[in-house]
N, C-alpha and C positions, 0 to 999 in steps of 0.2 A: 285632469292629467292622466288618470288611470285608464279612462276610455281610449285616449289617444295611444297609449302604450299597448293596450290590448288590440286595437285596430292595426297598429304597426306590426305587432307580432303576428297577427293573423295574415296580414299581407305578405310578410316575409315567408311564413310557412307555406302559403299558397303558391308563391313564386318558386320556392324550392321544390315543392311537389310537382309542379308543372315541368320544371327542368329535369327532374329525376324520372319522369314518366317513361322516357325512352329506355333508360336502364332497367326499370321495372318490367317493361314489356319483354326485353331480352332475357331477364332472369326468369320470367314466367315461361317463355319458350324453352329455355334450358331445363326448367323443372319438368315440363311436359315430356321432353326427350328422356329425362332420367326415369320418369314414372311409367312410360309407355313400354309394355312388355310384348306387344304384337306388331311387328317384330321388334326385337330389342334394338334401340337406336344408339345405345351407349355401351362401349366395351371398357371394363375396368380390369387392368392387369397389374398384379403386384410384381414388382421387380426387386429381386434380392439386393438389399443395400441401397436401392435407388428410389424407394417410395412407391407411389402409385402412378400408373399411366392411364389417363382417361381419354378415350377416343370417342368423339361425338360424330354422329352421322352427318349432321349439319351444324356448322359453326354459327352460334348465335351471340356469344359474348365477345366483345373486343378485348384487346390486351389491356386497355385502360380499365375496362369493367372488372377484369380479373384482379388487377392491382387494387382497385377500390374495395372489392369484396374480401380478398385475402388479407390485404393490409401491407403487403410488401411486393416489390418488383422481383421478377425472376433474376437470377444471377447470369443467365444466358438464355438465348432463344435460338431455335433451329428451324429452318424451313421458311417458306413464304406462302402467301395466298391461303388456300383452303387447308393446307397441311402445315401446321405450325406447332412447335413444341416449346413449352416454357419450362425451364430447368431451374430448380432452386437447390443449390449445394449447401 
């Protein structure tokens, strides 16, 4: 019985890892943008009383990715397509 449970757990972990690979790829692309200094691909601006505004040269994360990573949905969004702002009040 223990081997069956271990095999089932390994199968579940493998399936989850395969399904998450797309998200991991986008996270790694985002990390590359954050770390690349030549030329800077991300601009971070502190806005008084409004938190931080992060502008990426190329959008790599979807709105669902951001919600999954941050843990909550924005209270509002502005813009469409390549220019999109998520606002958390």
